[in-house]
C-alpha positions, 0 to 999 in steps of 0.5 A: 448476454450473446454467447458464442462457442467455437469447437476444435480449431487449428492454426492461427487466426487472421492477422489484425491490428495490433492495438487496444483501447478503442471504442467500437460500435454496438456490434460484438466482436467475433472470436476471430476479431478478438484473437486478432487483437490478442493473438495466441502466444506464437509458439502455440498458435498452430496447436489444435485447440478448444475455444470459448467466448462469452460476451456480456453487455452489463451496466456500469463502466470499463474502470469500475468493472475492472476492479472486479474483473481484474481480481480474478482470484475472488471472482474465481472463488465466487464461481466455485473454481478450486483453490490454487497455490503458487510457488516461485521457483527462480524467476518462474511461478508455478501453480498447482490445483486439483480439478475433477479430482486430477492434479494440475500443475502449470508454469504461470507466465507473466500476464499482459494487460492495460488497466481498465481495458484488457488482460491476457493470461497463459498457463503452460501445464506440466500435469493436468487435462490441458498442455496450454491455456490462454485467456483474454478478458477485454472491456469496451465502453457501449452506449449503454454501459459496458461490454465484457468479452471472456475468452478461453482457449486450451490445447488439450492433453489427449482425448481424456483431457479434451472430453474433461475441458468440454465438460467443464468450460460450459459450466464455467460460462453458466457461472459467469452468466449467473454472477456478473450481472449481480456484480455489475449492479453492485459496483458501488460497494467496495466489494460487491455482495455477490463476491463475499462469502459469509463467515463461518460461526465462531467457535463457543470459546472464541465468541466468548473471548471476542465478547470479553475483549470487546468489554475490555476495550470499552472499559478502557475508554477506547472509541465505542465506534471503532471497537464495535466495527472492528470486532464485528468485522473480525467476527463476520468479515470475509476471510479474503478481506481479513487475511491482511488488515490494513487499518488505514484502508478500513478507517476510510471504508468505515469513515473513522478516524485513522489514529482512533481505529489504530488505537483500537487495533493495537489494544485488540492486539495486546488482548489477543484478537489480532496480531501484528505483522511487519511486512517487507515490500519489494520496490519493484513488484510492491508485493510482500516478500516476508511477513514478520510477526515481530519488529525485532525479526526484521532483517536489514537486507531482503530479497524478492526472488521473482524480481531478483531484486535485493533491497533494505528496510532503510527504503522509504516504502520498504516496510508496511505494518498490517494486522491478522486476526488471531487464530484463537479467534478465527483461522484465516489462511492465505487462500488464492483461486488465481494469481490475479496479477493485475489485481495484485499489482494495481500500481502497474498500469500497463504490462504488455509482452511484445515479440522481438521485432514487433510493434504494438500501440497502447492507449491506457487511461492515465491521469495526469502524473508521473509514471515509470517506463521500464522493462520487466526485470530491468533495474534502470527506467525512464519517466512519463510525465502526463501534463495537460500542458503537454501537446503530444498524443503519441510517444514512444516507450523508452527505458533509457535510464533517467530520461523523462518523456512528456505527453498529454493524458490519454496519449497513445504509447508506441511499444517497439521491441528492437531486442532479439527476444520478447520483452515485457513492457511496463508503465507504473504509477510512481506514487505508492498507496497511501493505504499503507501504515508505515513503521513511522506512524506506529513508532510515533504513537505513545500507544504503540510504545506503551503496549509494545515496549518490549519491541526492538529493532535488530542491531544491524537494521536501519528502518525507514520511518519516513517523514517525522517531526521531531520536537525537542524541549530544554530547560532554560538556565538549568545550571542555575536551577540546580544550584539553587534548588540542590540535586534532590529537589531539582531531580523531583521537579525535573521528573514532574516536568517529564511527566507533564511533557509526556502527557501533552505529547501523547494528547497531541498524537505524539510519542516521547522518544527519549530524555537527554539529561533534562531535555525531551525528544518527541516525535510526531507524524503531523507537523501541525500536531507538533506545533500545537503540542509546543504551544501546550507545553509553553502554556503549561510552563507559562509565566503565570505558573507559581508551583514550578520555576522550570522554563522551557525552549523548544525547537521543531524540525521536519524531515525523513528519519530512520529508527535504529536500536540504541542500548535496548530502545527504539531511537530516531536517527539522521539529519532531521533529528540532529537539526531539530536538536541544534535549532534550540540555540535559536530559542530562549524561554517561552519561544519555539524555533521551527525549521521552514519545513516545519512552518510550511507544512499543512496547516502550520501558517493557518494555526499560527495566524489563529494563534496571533503569532508574530514569527521572526525569520532567522537562519541556522548556520553551520560548518557541518551543513552545505547551506543555512537552514531557514528558521521561524522563531515564535514568541509565545510568552514575553520574558519577564524583565 
């Protein structure tokens, strides 16, 4: 590690190239060279300031170290920096903290960054030791690993403020010197040990409660490995990880089946160890705009104040389901030690402010895929398609609505600001994280419907549940069946058949949504699970069965749905549901009529091949539909002559 400290200086640094992402030689940049790449905001550049620059040569690569360096909240916590609070005030984000016994308050200006390469942060103080603080973190690859530049500059607020800054910042540098090598050697962990804090000891009554729930869940037959892992984590986990628990992310981190861990989490919630949260997510910043403790408290329309965006819960990614530790076990508040904007907006790969009339060229390390290009605050956007087939190595940023620009992965992007004011250019991944637990993955799970049967969707809410596979069963010849058996006996047999179908649906990971006369409507997250359940249902009511004369036909369709409130229940609604029901007209006894969207879903064709199934290609037509729907008819058992 080499360290450089510059004392008070005024005036702007020498001008230099406005570019980033270049690999330098082994010689470290000077302070002047670094500020040529990342100059102070123009309005403060001539202020007299104090400056510190620390340079660290570390093992690892910039992409891996970025995950830690960009999470400045967790990093600051490990360094002993004071806790901060952030409050949106209109379009501005205001921060507050106490440092050295003095209250500090500031406007947190939007950060600039190129993911994996550098970030800059500006704070304009209303109270405290500084008038302005400017920080730069920059990563560069070297022959032996990675070089990290940490720059901090501050315009002091009078002599007392300057004296406090001269005392505080060298201590911060020593903290980085202590912790960064340990972090760099622990990058293989999801969270390096140096950034984790041990959990406080549980209160005796909380520990006793946790042990009782552990025994209860194991007695219920839930998977022991998931019970032990989840409850141990609740007891000993870092509060920074436990505030907002994403079960799918935990399942992958612990190499556990998602459904198994989700079932445990739901039962633990019912037992009072966890609580559920239905979080509305802004489509722009992808941040949590509201945490709702119950499904029924979700509002139909939501607003993200910092983004000035209104959206509804009918959007595909509008709601995420997370878990919290119940306060009776551990009091875990949301504590932050920095706004850490790049870490909280991981989908944003480039966010750079460019002065009016200026041009900046960046070369972000973006893999092949589709990205959105927009200016911060704008609703319209263009698209950047990075593909190996493209030859363009330099493209110009555009936010012309709907336009598609193609380039090779790793291409340079020219950001030219022709506007009369400074503009923030944003390039973001269009793909949403697959760690998020969506409402449809919960509402189509029998455990949730059984454990939280009192939950409901508000009357005016249309809740997107994503892609679902809807399965309908229907009793063939039900009119003759009722006439032959008589209503009382027929009802008993129909009720018994409902119980069997419900059990088969649940065993295959689905949930029975409702009954319609003598028909069942069920929902599955996985199309393959639905097809397997259809086979199992026909097996249960096969031609060989002697104790029941019920024979069924089944139809299946896959597509997007919304959840609505129907009477007092949660129901699914939309074209996907309607088509699933209509396809029953193409099935008879022991047949399955599935749409092409189900047939072509992952694993279905292979499963049918394993079953030796011969399918017949049909089509469903209706005046209400713009075009015919391709259908595959599968005869599981031949009808008796």
